[in-house]
C-alpha positions as CSV (number, residue, x, y, z in Angstrom):
1,M,-93.8,-24.7,-4.0
2,M,-91.7,-24.7,-7.2
3,D,-92.6,-27.6,-9.5
4,W,-95.6,-28.4,-7.3
5,T,-98.5,-25.9,-7.6
6,D,-98.8,-26.0,-11.3
7,R,-102.1,-25.4,-13.2
8,H,-103.3,-29.0,-12.7
9,C,-102.8,-28.8,-9.0
10,R,-104.6,-25.5,-8.7
11,Y,-107.6,-26.8,-10.7
12,L,-107.9,-29.6,-8.2
13,H,-107.6,-27.3,-5.3
14,R,-110.3,-25.0,-6.7
15,L,-112.7,-27.9,-7.0
16,L,-112.3,-28.4,-3.2
17,S,-112.7,-24.7,-2.3
18,A,-114.4,-21.9,-4.3
19,H,-112.9,-19.1,-2.2
20,V,-109.4,-19.7,-1.1
21,L,-106.7,-17.6,-2.9
22,L,-104.5,-19.9,-4.9
23,Y,-100.9,-19.1,-5.7
24,T,-98.8,-20.3,-8.6
25,E,-95.4,-21.9,-8.1
26,M,-92.7,-19.2,-8.0
27,V,-91.9,-18.0,-11.6
28,T,-88.7,-16.0,-12.0
29,S,-88.8,-12.7,-13.8
30,P,-85.8,-13.7,-16.0
31,A,-87.7,-16.8,-17.2
32,L,-90.6,-14.6,-18.4
33,V,-88.8,-11.5,-19.7
34,R,-85.6,-13.0,-21.1
35,G,-86.6,-16.6,-21.5
36,G,-90.0,-16.1,-22.9
37,A,-91.4,-19.0,-20.8
38,L,-94.9,-17.8,-21.1
39,H,-96.2,-21.4,-20.8
40,L,-95.5,-21.0,-17.1
41,L,-98.5,-18.6,-17.0
42,D,-101.0,-21.1,-18.3
43,H,-104.0,-21.4,-16.1
44,H,-107.7,-22.3,-16.3
45,G,-110.4,-19.7,-16.0
46,D,-111.9,-21.6,-13.1
47,E,-108.8,-21.1,-11.0
48,H,-109.6,-17.5,-10.0
49,P,-108.9,-15.9,-7.6
50,V,-105.3,-16.8,-8.3
51,A,-102.0,-14.9,-7.7
52,L,-98.9,-15.1,-9.8
53,Q,-95.8,-15.4,-7.5
54,L,-92.7,-13.9,-9.0
55,G,-89.0,-14.1,-8.0
56,G,-86.5,-11.5,-9.0
57,S,-84.4,-8.6,-7.8
58,D,-84.3,-6.2,-10.8
59,P,-87.1,-3.6,-10.5
60,T,-87.3,-3.0,-14.3
61,E,-87.4,-6.7,-15.1
62,L,-89.9,-7.4,-12.3
63,A,-92.1,-4.6,-13.7
64,Q,-92.0,-6.2,-17.1
65,A,-92.8,-9.6,-15.6
66,A,-95.7,-8.2,-13.6
67,R,-97.1,-6.6,-16.7
68,I,-96.9,-9.9,-18.5
69,G,-98.7,-11.6,-15.6
70,A,-101.4,-9.0,-15.4
71,A,-102.0,-9.3,-19.1
72,A,-102.3,-13.1,-18.7
73,G,-105.2,-12.5,-16.3
74,Y,-103.9,-13.0,-12.8
75,D,-105.6,-11.3,-9.9
76,E,-102.5,-10.5,-7.9
77,I,-98.8,-10.3,-8.3
78,N,-96.8,-11.7,-5.3
79,L,-93.1,-11.0,-4.8
80,N,-91.4,-13.9,-3.1
81,V,-88.8,-12.8,-0.6
82,G,-88.9,-16.0,1.4
83,C,-87.7,-18.9,-0.7
84,P,-84.3,-20.3,0.5
85,S,-83.5,-22.5,-2.5
86,D,-80.0,-22.5,-3.8
87,R,-81.5,-21.8,-7.2
88,V,-82.9,-18.5,-6.1
89,Q,-79.9,-17.5,-4.0
90,S,-77.6,-17.8,-7.0
91,G,-80.0,-15.4,-8.8
92,T,-80.0,-12.9,-5.9
93,F,-83.7,-13.2,-5.1
94,G,-85.8,-15.1,-2.7
95,A,-85.0,-15.0,1.0
96,V,-81.5,-13.4,0.4
97,L,-83.4,-10.2,-0.3
98,M,-84.4,-9.9,3.4
99,R,-80.9,-8.3,3.6
100,Q,-81.9,-5.6,1.2
101,P,-85.4,-4.2,2.1
102,A,-84.7,-0.9,0.2
103,L,-84.2,-2.9,-3.0
104,V,-87.4,-4.9,-2.3
105,A,-89.3,-1.7,-1.8
106,D,-87.9,-0.4,-5.2
107,C,-89.0,-3.6,-6.8
108,V,-92.5,-3.3,-5.4
109,R,-92.9,0.3,-6.5
110,A,-91.8,-0.6,-10.0
111,M,-94.3,-3.4,-10.2
112,Q,-97.1,-1.3,-8.8
113,D,-96.4,1.4,-11.4
114,A,-96.6,-1.3,-14.1
115,V,-99.9,-2.9,-13.2
116,D,-103.4,-2.1,-11.9
117,I,-103.7,-5.3,-9.9
118,E,-102.5,-5.6,-6.3
119,V,-98.8,-6.3,-5.6
120,T,-98.1,-8.3,-2.4
121,V,-95.0,-9.7,-0.7
122,K,-94.2,-13.0,0.9
123,C,-91.2,-12.9,3.3
124,R,-89.3,-14.6,6.1
125,I,-88.8,-13.2,9.6
126,G,-85.1,-12.9,8.8
127,V,-82.1,-14.7,7.5
128,D,-78.8,-16.2,8.9
129,E,-77.5,-14.1,11.8
130,Q,-80.2,-11.4,11.6
131,N,-82.3,-10.7,14.7
132,P,-85.8,-11.1,13.5
133,A,-87.2,-8.8,16.2
134,D,-85.1,-6.0,14.7
135,V,-85.1,-6.7,11.0
136,L,-88.7,-7.7,10.5
137,P,-90.3,-4.5,11.7
138,E,-87.9,-2.5,9.5
139,F,-88.6,-4.7,6.5
140,L,-92.4,-4.3,7.0
141,S,-92.0,-0.6,7.5
142,Q,-90.2,-0.4,4.1
143,M,-93.0,-2.4,2.5
144,V,-95.7,-0.2,3.9
145,G,-93.8,2.8,2.8
146,A,-93.7,1.3,-0.7
147,G,-97.5,1.0,-0.7
148,V,-97.8,-2.7,0.1
149,E,-101.1,-3.5,1.8
150,R,-100.8,-7.3,2.2
151,V,-97.9,-9.5,3.3
152,A,-97.5,-13.2,4.1
153,I,-94.8,-14.0,6.7
154,H,-93.1,-17.4,6.9
155,A,-92.6,-17.5,10.7
156,R,-89.1,-19.1,10.4
157,K,-85.7,-17.5,9.8
158,A,-84.0,-18.9,6.7
159,W,-80.4,-20.2,7.1
160,L,-78.9,-19.7,3.7
161,Q,-75.6,-21.2,4.6
162,G,-75.5,-24.7,6.0
163,L,-79.1,-25.8,5.6
164,S,-80.8,-27.2,2.6
165,P,-84.2,-25.9,1.4
166,K,-85.9,-28.9,3.0
167,E,-84.1,-28.3,6.3
168,N,-85.1,-24.6,6.1
169,R,-88.8,-25.8,6.3
170,D,-88.2,-27.8,9.5
171,I,-85.1,-26.8,11.5
172,P,-85.2,-23.1,12.2
173,P,-87.8,-22.6,15.0
174,L,-91.1,-21.1,14.3
175,D,-91.9,-17.7,15.9
176,Y,-95.6,-17.2,15.5
177,D,-95.6,-14.7,18.4
178,L,-93.4,-12.4,16.4
179,V,-95.8,-12.5,13.5
180,R,-98.6,-11.7,15.9
181,Q,-96.6,-8.8,17.3
182,M,-96.2,-7.4,13.8
183,K,-100.0,-7.2,13.5
184,G,-99.9,-5.0,16.6
185,L,-97.2,-2.8,15.1
186,F,-98.8,-2.5,11.7
187,P,-102.6,-2.7,12.4
188,N,-103.5,-1.5,8.9
189,L,-101.4,-4.1,7.1
190,H,-103.1,-7.3,6.1
191,I,-100.8,-10.0,7.6
192,S,-101.0,-13.7,6.8
193,V,-98.9,-16.3,8.7
194,N,-97.1,-19.1,6.9
195,G,-95.0,-22.1,8.0
196,G,-95.7,-25.3,9.9
197,I,-99.5,-25.1,9.6
198,T,-100.8,-28.6,9.1
199,S,-104.6,-28.4,9.7
200,L,-107.6,-26.2,9.1
201,E,-108.0,-26.1,12.9
202,Q,-104.7,-24.3,13.2
203,A,-105.7,-21.8,10.5
204,V,-108.9,-21.0,12.4
205,E,-107.0,-20.4,15.6
206,F,-104.7,-17.9,13.9
207,L,-107.6,-16.1,12.4
208,D,-109.5,-16.0,15.7
209,G,-106.3,-14.7,17.3
210,G,-106.3,-11.6,15.2
211,L,-104.2,-12.4,12.1
212,D,-105.8,-11.6,8.7
213,G,-104.9,-14.7,6.7
214,V,-103.2,-18.0,6.7
215,M,-101.0,-19.4,3.9
216,V,-100.8,-23.2,3.8
217,G,-98.3,-24.8,1.5
218,R,-97.2,-28.4,1.8
219,A,-100.1,-29.6,4.0
220,A,-102.6,-28.3,1.4
221,Y,-100.7,-30.3,-1.2
222,H,-100.2,-33.6,0.6
223,Q,-103.6,-33.5,2.4
224,P,-105.8,-31.3,0.1
225,S,-109.1,-32.6,1.3
226,D,-108.2,-32.1,5.0
227,I,-107.2,-28.5,4.4
228,L,-109.6,-27.3,1.7
229,S,-112.8,-29.4,1.6
230,T,-114.5,-27.5,4.5
231,A,-112.7,-24.2,4.2
232,D,-115.5,-22.4,2.4
233,R,-118.0,-23.1,5.2
234,R,-115.6,-22.8,8.2
235,I,-113.5,-19.9,7.0
236,Y,-115.7,-17.9,4.6
237,G,-119.1,-18.9,6.1
238,T,-120.5,-19.8,2.7
239,G,-121.0,-22.7,0.4
240,T,-121.1,-26.4,1.2
241,D,-118.3,-28.9,1.9
242,T,-116.8,-30.7,-1.1
243,S,-115.7,-34.3,-0.7
244,A,-112.6,-35.9,-2.2
245,E,-114.9,-38.1,-4.2
246,Q,-116.7,-35.1,-5.7
247,A,-113.3,-33.6,-6.5
248,V,-112.3,-36.8,-8.4
249,A,-115.6,-36.6,-10.4
250,G,-114.8,-33.0,-11.2
251,M,-111.3,-33.9,-12.4
252,L,-112.5,-36.5,-14.9
253,P,-113.6,-34.1,-17.7
254,Y,-110.6,-31.9,-17.0
255,I,-108.3,-35.0,-17.4
256,E,-110.1,-35.9,-20.7
257,A,-109.5,-32.4,-22.0
258,H,-105.9,-32.5,-21.0
259,L,-105.3,-35.8,-22.8
260,T,-107.1,-34.5,-25.9
261,E,-104.6,-31.6,-26.0
262,G,-101.7,-34.1,-26.0
263,G,-101.0,-34.2,-22.2
264,R,-100.2,-37.3,-20.1
265,L,-102.3,-38.6,-17.3
266,H,-99.5,-38.5,-14.7
267,Q,-99.1,-34.8,-15.2
268,V,-102.5,-34.4,-13.5
269,T,-102.8,-37.4,-11.2
270,R,-99.4,-36.8,-9.4
271,H,-101.2,-33.9,-7.6
272,M,-104.2,-36.2,-6.6
273,L,-102.2,-38.8,-4.7
274,G,-103.0,-37.2,-1.3
275,L,-106.7,-36.7,-1.8
276,F,-107.7,-39.6,0.5
277,A,-104.8,-39.2,3.0
278,G,-105.6,-41.1,6.2
279,R,-108.6,-42.8,4.9
280,P,-109.1,-46.6,4.4
281,G,-108.1,-47.5,0.8
282,A,-105.8,-44.6,0.4
283,R,-102.7,-46.8,-0.1
284,G,-104.5,-48.6,-2.9
285,W,-105.6,-45.3,-4.5
286,R,-102.0,-44.0,-4.5
287,R,-100.5,-47.2,-5.8
288,A,-102.9,-47.5,-8.6
289,L,-102.2,-44.0,-9.8
290,S,-98.5,-44.1,-9.2
291,E,-98.0,-47.4,-11.1
292,G,-100.5,-46.8,-13.9
293,A,-100.6,-43.1,-14.8
294,H,-97.3,-43.2,-16.7
295,R,-98.4,-45.9,-19.1
296,D,-99.3,-45.2,-22.7
297,G,-103.0,-44.8,-23.1
298,A,-103.8,-44.3,-19.5
299,G,-106.8,-42.1,-19.0
300,P,-109.8,-41.3,-16.8
301,E,-110.8,-44.9,-16.5
302,L,-107.6,-45.5,-14.4
303,V,-108.7,-42.8,-12.0
304,E,-112.1,-44.4,-11.7
305,Q,-110.5,-47.8,-11.1
306,A,-108.2,-46.3,-8.5
307,L,-111.3,-44.9,-6.7
308,T,-112.7,-48.4,-6.2
309,H,-110.0,-48.9,-3.5
310,I,-111.7,-46.1,-1.5
311,T,-115.3,-47.2,-2.1
312,Q,-114.6,-50.8,-1.4
313,A,-112.8,-49.9,1.8
314,A,-115.7,-47.7,2.9
315,Q,-118.2,-50.6,2.2
316,A,-116.1,-53.0,4.2
317,Q,-116.1,-50.6,7.1
318,S,-119.9,-50.2,7.1
319,A,-120.6,-53.9,6.6
């Protein structure tokens, strides 16, 4: 979710659910340690619980990055060993590290020694010609040996040669059964499934089927209300549902503060386009924000104006 789940996105998602664990976009350890890109760690206090997702392959550098993340106030450090992007392959991290589980274990140990917060791992079931049924148990065994207690498994193999990052999200077949088998092999390991999950109903089915968690990426971004607005009640058994309209109301003071700090409206509203996905008036909502948020002086009033497409459509339906 690089370039997607920034602090503005996460604030919106937290308005929809008080309990889901939010993740940052992947931040590389060189960017923090060598590049000093500490702005990538900016987050609002209301985002918690929130995990910092790191990419890297050097244990010493990852330990430094984890220490920086913990000092910034994150609740968890997650090492990404699943991203197939060309950018991460060239840096020898992401999914390519599925080939080097011992190195990943060394990275995890170094990070654990550096911080007091939990260090977790996100991985694939394998890469390229690897047989997932063989390599995934070995990989998880190494993680458990390194002290990892929670992993999120993207249930697709990653093809690092011949497929783009986008194709790697769709073409390799999903193997949810293998992920379920891993829960049987590692009963004390908290295992979340990731990949191809497009509804809260699917998430509930995985949890009812014995898995410990469900990580939802693009569906939660493109249809945030569908995934998150009832999650507190249906998954956690607490709280009340939050409507998309309530989330918009909650974003207005946040937007005002962002503009006061010198930000631009589109930096926030680009994450709000899918709030009303599938509802009457959604096209008008998206168009109003897409066309107007980049303009000089655009502010909360544009969001309120865009919302009239939803309210008018609802009124027309009930008439």
